[in-house]
C-alpha positions as CSV (number, residue, x, y, z in Angstrom):
1,X,118.0,92.3,86.1
2,X,116.3,95.0,85.0
3,X,113.5,95.1,88.3
4,X,114.2,94.3,91.6
5,X,111.1,95.1,93.3
6,X,107.8,95.1,91.7
7,X,104.1,95.0,92.5
8,X,102.1,92.6,90.4
9,X,98.8,93.2,89.5
10,X,96.6,90.4,88.4
11,X,92.5,90.8,87.4
12,X,90.5,88.5,89.5
13,X,89.2,86.7,86.2
14,X,92.1,85.4,85.5
15,X,92.3,83.1,88.7
16,X,89.5,81.7,86.9
17,X,91.3,80.2,84.2
18,X,89.6,79.9,80.7
19,X,85.7,80.6,82.0
20,X,87.2,83.4,84.4
21,X,84.7,82.0,87.1
22,X,85.9,80.8,90.2
23,X,89.3,79.5,91.0
24,X,91.5,77.4,88.3
25,X,93.9,75.4,90.5
26,X,96.2,75.1,87.3
27,X,96.1,79.0,86.7
28,X,97.1,79.4,90.3
29,X,99.7,76.5,90.4
30,X,101.2,78.2,87.0
31,X,101.3,81.9,88.2
32,X,103.0,80.2,91.7
33,X,105.6,79.2,89.4
34,X,106.3,82.2,87.7
35,X,106.6,84.1,90.9
36,X,108.7,81.4,92.5
37,X,111.3,82.4,89.5
38,X,111.6,86.0,90.6
39,X,112.0,85.1,94.3
40,X,114.7,82.7,93.9
41,X,116.6,85.5,91.7
42,X,116.0,87.7,94.8
43,X,113.3,90.0,93.3
44,X,110.7,91.5,96.0
45,X,107.3,91.1,95.4
46,X,103.8,92.2,96.0
47,X,100.7,91.3,94.7
48,X,97.3,92.9,94.5
49,X,94.2,90.9,93.0
50,X,91.4,91.7,91.5
51,X,88.2,89.9,92.7
52,X,86.0,90.0,89.4
53,X,85.9,86.3,89.2
54,X,83.6,85.9,92.5
55,X,82.3,89.4,92.8
56,X,82.6,92.8,91.4
57,X,80.9,95.8,93.0
58,X,79.6,97.3,89.7
59,X,77.9,94.2,89.2
60,X,75.8,94.6,92.5
61,X,75.1,98.1,91.5
62,X,73.9,97.3,88.1
63,X,71.0,95.0,89.9
64,X,69.8,97.7,92.6
65,X,72.4,97.0,95.1
66,X,73.8,99.6,97.4
67,X,77.9,100.6,96.0
68,X,78.9,100.5,98.9
69,X,77.8,97.4,100.3
70,X,78.8,95.8,96.6
71,X,82.1,97.7,96.6
72,X,82.7,95.4,100.3
73,X,81.4,92.4,98.8
74,X,83.9,92.9,95.9
75,X,87.1,93.6,98.5
76,X,86.5,90.5,100.2
77,X,86.7,88.5,96.9
78,X,90.1,90.1,96.7
79,X,91.2,88.7,100.0
80,X,89.4,84.8,99.2
81,X,91.7,85.3,95.5
82,X,94.8,86.2,97.8
83,X,94.3,83.5,100.5
84,X,94.0,81.0,97.3
85,X,97.4,82.2,95.4
86,X,98.9,82.3,98.7
87,X,98.0,79.0,99.5
88,X,99.6,77.8,95.9
89,X,102.9,80.0,96.5
90,X,103.1,77.7,100.1
91,X,103.0,74.7,97.7
92,X,105.7,76.1,95.9
93,X,107.9,76.1,99.2
94,X,107.6,80.1,99.1
95,X,106.5,82.4,101.8
96,X,103.7,84.0,101.5
97,X,101.6,86.2,103.8
98,X,98.0,87.8,102.9
99,X,97.5,91.4,104.3
100,X,94.0,93.4,104.1
101,X,93.1,96.6,104.2
102,X,90.3,96.2,106.5
103,X,90.9,94.5,109.9
104,X,89.9,90.8,109.6
105,X,92.4,89.1,112.3
106,X,91.4,85.5,112.0
107,X,91.9,85.7,108.3
108,X,94.7,88.0,107.2
109,X,97.0,90.7,109.0
110,X,95.9,94.3,108.7
111,X,98.1,96.3,106.0
112,X,100.9,98.5,107.7
113,X,103.6,99.8,105.2
114,X,106.7,99.5,107.3
115,X,105.5,96.0,108.1
116,X,105.1,94.8,105.0
117,X,108.3,96.4,103.7
118,X,110.0,94.3,106.1
119,X,108.6,91.1,104.7
120,X,109.4,91.8,101.6
121,X,113.4,92.3,102.3
122,X,113.0,89.1,104.1
123,X,111.8,87.5,101.0
124,X,108.2,86.8,101.9
125,X,105.9,87.3,98.8
126,X,103.0,89.7,100.1
127,X,99.6,89.7,99.1
128,X,97.4,92.8,99.4
129,X,94.1,92.4,99.7
130,X,90.8,94.3,100.2
131,X,91.4,96.9,97.7
132,X,92.1,100.1,99.5
133,X,89.7,99.5,102.2
134,X,87.0,102.1,100.6
135,X,84.3,102.0,98.2
136,X,84.6,103.7,94.9
137,X,88.2,102.4,94.7
138,X,89.1,99.8,91.9
139,X,91.9,97.2,92.6
140,X,93.9,98.8,89.9
141,X,94.0,102.1,92.3
142,X,95.0,99.7,95.1
143,X,97.8,98.6,93.2
144,X,98.8,102.2,92.2
145,X,98.6,103.6,95.7
146,X,100.7,100.2,97.2
147,X,103.3,100.7,94.5
148,X,104.0,104.0,95.3
149,X,103.8,103.6,99.1
150,X,106.5,100.2,99.1
151,X,108.6,102.3,96.9
152,X,108.9,99.5,94.0
153,X,110.5,99.6,90.9
154,X,107.5,98.9,89.0
155,X,103.8,98.3,88.1
156,X,103.6,94.7,86.5
157,X,100.1,94.6,84.9
158,X,99.3,90.9,84.2
159,X,97.0,90.8,81.2
160,X,95.7,88.2,78.8
161,X,97.3,90.3,76.1
162,X,100.7,91.1,75.0
163,X,100.8,94.7,75.8
164,X,99.1,98.1,75.2
165,X,97.4,98.6,71.5
166,X,96.1,101.4,69.8
167,X,92.7,99.8,69.8
168,X,91.4,96.1,71.2
169,X,93.4,93.4,69.3
170,X,90.7,90.9,70.2
171,X,88.0,92.8,68.1
172,X,90.5,95.0,65.5
173,X,92.9,93.1,63.5
174,X,94.7,96.2,62.4
175,X,95.4,97.2,66.3
176,X,99.1,97.7,66.4
177,X,100.8,97.2,69.7
178,X,103.1,99.9,71.1
179,X,106.6,98.9,72.9
180,X,107.0,101.7,75.1
181,X,104.7,104.7,75.6
182,X,105.2,107.8,77.9
183,X,102.4,109.1,80.2
184,X,101.1,111.9,78.0
185,X,101.3,109.5,75.1
186,X,98.7,107.2,76.9
187,X,96.5,110.3,77.6
188,X,96.6,112.1,73.8
189,X,95.9,108.6,72.6
190,X,92.8,107.9,74.9
191,X,94.4,104.2,75.4
192,X,93.2,102.0,78.4
193,X,96.1,100.9,80.5
194,X,94.4,101.4,84.2
195,X,91.6,103.3,85.3
196,X,92.1,107.1,85.4
197,X,92.4,107.3,89.4
198,X,95.1,104.5,89.3
199,X,96.9,106.2,86.2
200,X,97.5,109.4,87.4
201,X,99.0,108.0,90.8
202,X,101.7,106.2,88.8
203,X,102.0,109.4,86.5
204,X,102.7,111.6,89.2
205,X,104.6,110.0,91.3
206,X,106.6,108.5,88.0
207,X,105.8,105.2,88.7
208,X,106.2,102.5,85.2
209,X,103.6,100.3,84.4
210,X,104.5,97.1,82.5
211,X,101.7,95.7,80.4
212,X,102.1,92.2,79.6
213,X,100.4,88.9,78.7
214,X,100.5,86.8,82.6
215,X,99.2,83.6,80.7
216,X,102.3,82.6,78.9
217,X,104.4,80.4,81.3
218,X,108.1,82.0,81.6
219,X,106.8,85.8,80.8
220,X,107.3,87.3,84.2
221,X,111.0,86.6,84.6
222,X,111.6,87.6,80.9
223,X,110.3,91.1,81.4
224,X,112.2,91.4,84.6
225,X,115.3,90.6,82.7
226,X,114.5,93.4,80.6
227,X,113.4,91.3,77.5
228,X,111.1,93.5,75.1
229,X,108.1,91.6,75.9
230,X,104.7,93.8,76.8
231,X,104.9,97.7,76.7
232,X,106.2,100.0,79.3
233,X,104.8,103.2,80.1
234,X,107.1,105.8,82.1
């Protein structure tokens, strides 16, 4: 295996299936099965899920809502998604624990880095919700931060496209896919991989980012095994 520990970043919209809204049971089950294949190989797995299928902070801001309150609502949405994915993982017979960056003891454990690392070492899938616990930071930034804190091998960013392209492949048929990129090349070409805060955190801490299509069952284990799927930024 090329990777023994990863942080898997999923968008909230992906959990909503084709509509990108709410929670799609079939998608949750598919993702849980893919994660199960990693755990059975002994890979240590942490997961950060966005909340856009339920609520995105900037949506509220566009309607006149206070940005801080909007982001707090988005953090709660990520916890709902994490609980849903944890349930699907439990159905696969896996151990899964939801942690939150904000205190909500009746729902999730409070994020403590050493405790989370210990659970990962014991084969538990840890779902890290609530973003960074602060407004004005995306879940991409939370994923980058937790990946660096936990010392995983790479951030795996599961998307609906099969890597990083020169342009949006859903809009430009001439867009070309990159197999590998350096952090500097991403900046020079002005490619969109993660938000600037998350990207800078990964770049400064030499944390590779693997972008791949999570919606193709089996892709996750293929990337873990080093098959040339997606794009590696390092």
